[in-house]
C-alpha positions in Angstrom: 201.2 44.7 61.7 201.3 41.4 61.6 205.1 39.4 61.6 206.3 37.2 59.4 208.5 34.6 60.2 211.6 35.0 58.3 211.5 39.0 57.5 214.0 41.7 58.6 212.8 43.1 61.8 211.8 46.5 60.9 210.1 45.3 57.2 207.1 42.9 58.5 204.4 42.7 55.9 201.1 44.6 56.9 198.0 42.0 56.7 195.9 43.0 53.2 192.7 42.9 52.9 190.7 42.0 49.5 188.1 40.4 48.4 188.3 37.7 46.3 185.1 36.0 44.8 184.8 32.7 43.0 183.3 31.7 39.7 183.7 28.9 36.7 186.5 29.5 33.9 186.6 31.2 30.8 188.8 31.7 28.1 190.6 34.3 29.0 191.7 32.7 32.6 193.9 30.3 30.2 197.1 31.8 30.4 197.3 32.4 34.1 195.4 28.9 34.8 198.6 27.8 32.7 201.0 29.1 35.1 199.0 27.8 38.5 198.4 24.6 36.5 202.1 24.0 36.2 203.0 25.4 39.7 200.7 23.0 41.1 202.4 20.2 38.7 205.9 21.3 40.1 204.6 20.8 43.8 203.1 17.9 43.2 206.5 16.4 41.4 204.6 15.5 38.4 205.7 15.9 35.1 203.4 17.9 32.5 203.9 19.2 28.9 202.5 22.1 27.2 200.1 19.5 24.9 199.2 17.8 28.9 198.0 21.2 29.5 196.0 21.9 26.5 194.5 18.7 26.6 193.1 19.6 30.5 192.0 23.1 29.0 189.6 21.2 26.5 188.2 19.7 28.7 187.4 22.6 31.1 186.3 24.4 27.9 184.2 21.4 26.5 180.3 21.6 27.4 180.4 17.6 27.0 183.5 17.2 29.0 182.9 15.9 32.9 186.3 18.7 33.8 185.0 21.4 35.4 187.3 24.4 36.8 186.4 27.1 39.3 189.1 30.1 39.5 189.4 32.1 42.5 189.7 36.0 41.5 190.5 39.2 43.3 189.1 42.5 43.2 191.3 43.3 40.6 190.7 40.5 38.3 193.8 38.6 39.3 193.7 35.0 39.1 195.0 33.2 43.0 193.2 29.8 42.3 191.7 27.0 40.7 189.6 23.7 41.7 189.2 20.9 38.9 186.0 19.1 39.5 184.1 16.6 38.0 180.4 14.2 38.5 180.5 10.9 39.1 177.7 8.1 39.0 178.3 6.3 42.6 176.5 3.1 41.8 175.3 1.7 45.4 173.2 4.5 46.4 172.6 5.3 43.1 173.6 8.9 43.2 175.7 11.3 42.2 178.6 12.9 44.0 181.4 15.9 42.6 184.8 14.2 42.8 187.9 17.4 43.3 190.6 16.0 41.4 193.1 19.5 41.8 193.3 22.4 44.0 195.6 25.4 44.0 196.3 28.6 45.4 199.7 31.0 44.5 201.2 30.1 47.6 201.5 34.3 48.4 197.7 33.8 48.9 197.7 30.9 51.0 196.3 31.9 54.4 193.8 34.1 53.5 190.6 32.2 52.8 190.7 31.3 49.3 190.3 27.5 49.2 187.6 27.5 52.1 185.9 29.5 49.1 187.1 27.3 46.2 185.4 24.3 48.7 182.1 26.3 49.4 181.7 27.3 45.3 182.4 23.2 44.3 179.4 22.5 47.1 177.4 25.3 46.0 177.1 23.8 42.8 177.0 20.5 43.6 173.6 21.1 45.9 172.5 23.2 42.6 172.4 20.2 40.7 171.4 17.7 43.2 174.9 16.0 43.7 175.0 14.2 47.1 178.5 14.2 48.1 181.6 16.3 47.4 184.7 14.2 48.1 188.4 14.7 47.5 192.1 13.0 48.9 195.4 14.6 49.5 198.5 13.2 50.7 198.8 12.2 54.6 201.3 15.0 54.8 199.8 17.9 53.2 199.5 19.4 57.1 198.6 23.0 55.8 195.9 21.5 53.6 194.4 19.4 55.9 193.7 21.9 58.8 191.5 23.6 56.3 189.7 20.7 55.0 189.1 19.1 58.4 187.1 22.4 58.6 184.6 21.4 55.7 185.0 17.6 55.9 185.3 14.6 57.5 188.4 12.4 56.5 186.7 9.0 56.3 188.7 5.6 56.7 189.0 5.3 52.6 192.3 4.1 51.3 193.5 4.3 48.2 194.5 2.2 45.7 196.6 3.0 42.0 197.1 -0.1 39.5 200.1 -1.5 39.3 200.8 -1.3 35.0 201.7 -4.7 34.3 205.1 -5.8 33.3 
């Protein structure tokens, strides 16, 4: 038994062992992906509409769009996470890299290695394509996620800017 903070004594949650695999999203994943993508947008305090989700799903399903989606799936077929990523050209080294735009794990499944599997899946795919780097960013204060990311990658000294809209 693993005691969980905030639970009533005597009602500790047992640690559950299950197999989780990763794969590319399929059309059948759309309802579960939509639920998770909406939860991700809410967590990120980003307004999102049904039309926006439909557009992103269209990119994911299109063989000509850049955006790809890897999902994490339990042995019973339930989706518990996703990552969106794409290739990008790198002019200075004249190579191609992968950029992870989004990573989300169902809050009930956090701390079970799901994000580790998704990062590995993107890395394996990038390697199979000959891409030389996989990059992503996160919020400075996202310490829980950063602890996981620090196991897989080096924090760079690059600073990200977003151009302000001209009034």
